[in-house]
N, C-alpha and C positions, 0 to 999 in steps of 0.2 A: 393326519389331523382332520377329524370329521367336523366337529362343531367347536367354535371358539367364541367366548364372550369377549368382545373387543371394545376398548374405549378409544375413541377418536379425540385427539387433543389438537387444538388450534394454537399456532404460534402467536405470541404477543409481539414478535419483532418482524416477521416476514408475512406479508399478505398471502393468503392461499397456500400456506405451508401447513401440512397436517402430519401428525404422528399417530400411528395405529399401534396400540400395545394390548397385550392380553390383560384383561381387567384384574385378574388375580395377581399378576406379577407387577403391574404398574410400570414405573420407570426404572426398575431395578437393573435391567439389562441394556439400557440406553447409555451410550458413551457420554461421559461428562462434556467433552468438546461439542457434541451435538446439542446437548441441553443448553450450553452457553449460547450457542448461535440461535437456538430455537426460542430462547427467552422463557418467561413464565408460561407454562402450559395452561390453557383454558379448556375445560371439558366441552366438547362440541356435541357429542352423542355417544351412546352405547349401542352396539349392534351385536346380533348373533350372526356370526359368519359361518357359512357352509359353502362347499364347492359350487353349489347351484346358484348361490346368491349373486345378483348383479350389483356392481358398484358404479356410481356415476363417473368417477375420474380415476379409477384404479382397476387393474386386473386382479380379480379375486384370487386366482391361483398364485400370482406373485405375492400378494399380501399374505396369504396363508403360509406360503413357503418361507417368506422372510420372518414371520412371527415364530415359526418353528425353529429356523436356523439361528436367528440372531435376537429374537425377542421383541422386534419392532419392525415397522415398515414406515418409511418416510415418503410422504407424497409432496413433491415439489411443485411450485407454481409452474404453469405451462412454459413460460418464457425461460425460467431458470432450468427446467428439465431439458429444454432444447439446447441451451448453452452447454449443459453438462454432457449431452450426447456429442456435440461438436468437439468439445475438449477430449473426450474419450476417443473419438475417431482420429483426431490429430495425433494423440499419444500413441495409438496403435500403429499409425503410419510411421511415426518416428522410430518405434522399437522394432519395426519390420514384422509385425504379427500378421 
């Protein structure tokens, strides 16, 4: 994936939660459960993504990989992202990974 025209959508329910989608596909590949939690999406900006581009709060390589694999990238608020990492770590310890 070399260049992607990406629309960044802001959540109407959760502060600092953003959803990156390919502009051409829109929300077609985003799971319904995520859209319910996300609320009504508000367009924040449209970007041309390339591997060389820097993003303020996301790793460009992770964004591009997620867009290719699942059709979207979810950027969580910093405190929620850290809570999710703690939960994942606890779960991995419980399952013996």
